[in-house]
C-alpha positions as CSV (number, residue, x, y, z in Angstrom):
1,X,35.3,128.2,108.9
2,X,32.4,127.1,111.0
3,X,31.9,124.9,114.0
4,X,30.6,121.6,112.8
5,X,32.2,121.9,109.4
6,X,33.9,118.6,108.3
7,X,37.3,119.1,106.6
8,X,39.9,116.7,105.1
9,X,43.4,117.1,106.5
10,X,46.7,115.2,106.1
11,X,50.1,115.7,107.6
12,X,49.5,119.1,109.4
13,X,51.5,119.8,112.6
14,X,49.1,119.7,115.4
15,X,48.7,118.8,119.1
16,X,46.8,115.8,120.4
17,X,44.8,115.7,123.6
18,X,44.4,112.4,125.4
19,X,40.8,111.5,126.3
20,X,39.6,113.8,129.1
21,X,42.9,115.6,129.6
22,X,43.7,119.3,129.2
23,X,47.3,118.6,128.2
24,X,48.3,118.5,124.6
25,X,51.3,116.6,123.0
26,X,52.8,117.4,119.6
27,X,51.8,115.2,116.7
28,X,51.2,115.1,112.9
29,X,47.6,114.7,111.8
30,X,46.9,111.4,110.1
31,X,45.0,111.6,106.9
32,X,41.3,111.8,107.5
33,X,38.2,113.9,108.1
34,X,38.0,116.2,111.1
35,X,35.1,118.2,112.6
36,X,35.8,121.7,113.8
37,X,34.6,121.8,117.4
38,X,35.9,125.2,118.6
39,X,37.9,128.2,117.5
40,X,39.7,130.0,120.4
41,X,43.0,131.7,121.4
42,X,44.5,131.3,118.0
43,X,43.8,127.6,117.8
44,X,41.1,125.6,115.9
45,X,40.1,122.6,117.9
46,X,39.3,119.5,115.9
47,X,37.9,116.0,116.5
48,X,38.2,112.9,114.3
49,X,35.1,112.5,112.3
50,X,33.2,109.3,112.9
51,X,31.5,107.3,110.2
52,X,28.3,109.2,110.9
53,X,30.0,112.6,110.7
54,X,29.9,113.2,114.4
55,X,33.0,114.3,116.3
56,X,34.8,111.6,118.2
57,X,34.9,112.2,122.0
58,X,38.2,110.4,122.3
59,X,40.3,111.8,119.4
60,X,40.8,115.6,119.9
61,X,43.4,117.8,118.3
62,X,44.2,121.5,118.0
63,X,45.9,123.3,115.2
64,X,47.0,126.9,114.9
65,X,44.3,128.7,113.0
66,X,46.9,130.4,110.8
67,X,47.8,127.0,109.4
68,X,44.3,126.2,108.4
69,X,43.5,129.6,106.8
70,X,45.1,128.8,103.4
71,X,43.4,125.4,103.4
72,X,39.8,126.3,104.4
73,X,37.7,128.7,102.5
74,X,36.2,131.3,104.7
């Protein structure tokens, strides 16, 4: 798992952060491609991947890293 890696996810339990906020709300990830933007404190922080592969500044999520370990090859 590397920062900048683009992964396809669908239906994972996650938390969503509203634009510019530090607070997260529970959600289920919609199917799509996500960019890994950080790995810290047991969480992998993700951003929706735009058409150009860059991380969205608006759509930010975090998922427990342990949920991604079986999905992503190290």
